[in-house]
Each structure stands twice: as C-alpha cells, then as structure tokens.
C-alpha positions, 0 to 999 in steps of 0.5 A, a space after each residue: 185812114 180818114 184822110 180828106 186830102 186825097 183828090 176825088 174824081 167827080 166825073 160822075 157828076 160833071 159829065 152826066 152824058 157818059 154811061 160809065 164814069 169812074 170815081 178813082 181813089 188811091 186811098 181805098 181800104 184794102 181790107 175788103 181783100 181779106 178772105 176771112 173778113 165778112 163783107 158788108 154792103 149797104 144800099 140806098 137811093 136818093 131822088 125817088 120822089 122828085 119831079 125834076 132830076 135823076 134818081 141815084 142809087 148807091 152801094 157802099 162796100 166795107 168789112 165787118 171790122 169797119 163798122 165801129 169806124 162808121 159809128 165814130 164818124 157819126 153816120 146817119 140818114 142823109 136827110 138828118 145831116 146838113 149839106 156841109 156834113 154830108 159832103 164831108 162824110 162823102 169824101 171820107 167814104 169815097 177815100 176809104 171804101 169801095 163805092 158803086 152807083 147808078 144814075 137814072 136820069 128823068 128820061 131813063 125813069 120815064 122810059 122804064 115807067 112805061 113797062 113797070 113801076 118805081 118799086 120794081 125799077 129800084 129792085 132791078 137797080 139794087 140787084 144790078 149793083 149787088 150783082 156787080 159785087 158778087 161777080 167780083 167776089 165769086 169766081 163761080 157766080 155763073 153756076 148759080 141755082 137761080 135763073 137770072 131775071 132777064 130784066 137785069 139786062 134792061 138797056 136803061 140800066 146796063 153799063 151805068 155802074 159807076 165804081 171807084 174800084 174793081 176787085 179781082 180777088 175771087 173766091 167761092 165761100 166769102 160771107 156777104 151781108 147785104 143791107 138795103 133800105 127797102 122801098 116797100 113796106 112788105 120787106 119779106 117780098 122785097 127781099 125775095 124779089 132781090 134774091 130772085 135776081 142775084 147771080 148767086 145766092 147761098 148760105 154765105 149771103 144774107 140779105 137784110 132789107 128793111 124800111 128806114 134802114 138808113 136810120 138803123 144801119 150805118 152802112 146804109 147811112 153811108 150809101 144814103 149820104 153818097 147817093 144824096 151828095 151825088 144827086 145834089 151836085 147834079 141838081 147844082 149843075 142843072 141850076 147853072 143851066 136852067 136857073 133856079 129850079 128849087 129842090 125838084 120835089 113836087 112840094 117845092 113851090 119854086 120847082 112848080 113855078 119853074 115848071 109852069 113858067 117853062 111850059 108857058 114859054 116852051 109849050 113842053 116840059 124840060 128835059 130834066 122833068 119826069 114826064 110820067 109824074 102826075 105833077 108834070 102831067 097836071 101842069 102840062 094839062 093846065 097849060 093845054 086847057 088854057 091854050 084851048 080856052 084862049 083859042 076858043 075865045 079868039 075864035 068867038 071874037 073872030 066870028 063876032 067881027 
C-alpha cells in the first residue's frame, strides 16, 4: 500500500514553463471509485508570504476509510516536519492518493494582485481545484443552483491544474467532505465564498474551512506536505539558476541581500520576485533613491568644475 519504490514523474517541478504538467503514478489507491465510500478532500497552500518564488496550492483526495492510514503515517503540518520527512511522506501520498496542484509563479501573482488581493486569489484557486474534482464526480454538475463566478475563468489560473489521475466514475449523490486551511480568520465568510464559486453544491457536499486546519486534520496536513515539497523543489531549481537566494521570505537576510545585490547589478528586480510585494518595492525605491542621490552629487561636482 505504501510502496516507496514506484517512480514519480516530477515534471511539475522540473518544467515550470508548461501550463499543464501531470504527475503519473501506477499505484494510486482505487478506493475513490467506490460510490458508497465518502470522499475526503484536503487543501492547503505553501508560499503565501515569500517575496521570491511561487505559491503552490495542493489538493489531496482520499476516502473516509483512508483516514486511519493517515494517522499511522504521522502526518502533520509540513512546517513541523524535517525536509527529509516531508519528501518521504510526499512520495507515499503521490503513490497512493489522487493529488492536484496549481503553481502560481511570481508574475502570475503580480498580475492578479492588480485586480484583487491575496485572500481572494487563494479562494479562487481553492475553488478551481475543488471544481476539478466535482466535475469528475458529478455527471450533472452543470445543473447547479449557484451561478458560477466568472472569476473562475481567470486566464492566470485556467489550465494550470496538475493532476496524477482523472476519474471518470461520475454519479449524482456522492458524499464529499472538503477540508480547507482557511486563509482568513473569518472562517464562515471564507467558507461561503468557496461555496459561491463551486459548480455544484448540495447536501452531500460539506465544507470545513478552519484557520490552522493543517494542524487539525490529517487530510489537510497531506495537502500541506505536497504543496511544500513542490515549492521546495522549485526553489532548489531557482538556486541552480540564480545562486543562493535563501528561503524567499522577507525575514530571510540571505533573500534580502540577494535582492539588493541583484537590483544593484541589473537596475531591476529578478523575474522570480513578486514585484507587488512591499519588500520588493522598498528595495527598488532604495536603489532608485541612491541612484538619484549619486546623480545629483555628480551634477553638483560638474558645476563646480
């Protein structure tokens, strides 16, 4: 069941220019095809706050009877696990459960931040991932009572879903519990916003959206681990290209020094930086102010000559 020997295609991390990448696995638990077994979804993100690199949002799909196995694995919030342990659990999750993810690069986030805020971006992407499952499971999902929010068709998110399985076993009354790590302290409002964007919502679908859900529910812990490992691999790839960039977080001195040195050398921010972040704007402004000061001093010296 928890074989670690099956290979996993890591194109999701190695070919970041492709909009659609698939993780293929031949050892995914087929219990999700059992119509009488409640489906459990867990969703979480990694990389919400960094000034460098992408935000990764992941969904893990299992069944109710899988939950004791999650306890056996010792799943917990990815931030409380060593990198080695996260990668070990990532392989197990990828080999045995359906996983979907969306990678939003820095440029994607910047473009979307021109029109909205980070919470709404997360809600939109969470909804996009959930809808991808609902469309697979409910054959009449188009006959819904809710009007689909047009923001779900946002070009920055369309066709960016990475999946290791497609399930064509559609029915009308499948029970689905959806656990989400809420990015807002107003959990009820967050949950309602998710509901308003789903292609179908009925009594068989239950949403549990809570702050710190990755610490409370193993299925969300699994999603947290997947998102974190994917992002870590992307950051590793960045380091091969750009050199030592640190963790990407504004609190990381290595990251800040990298940004300052890059701007000093190139006069602009690197492609992997979130230009809409206050940290980026401040570093760029400091550089521009310093350049203006230097130019003024040079101009005054020329006048003296």
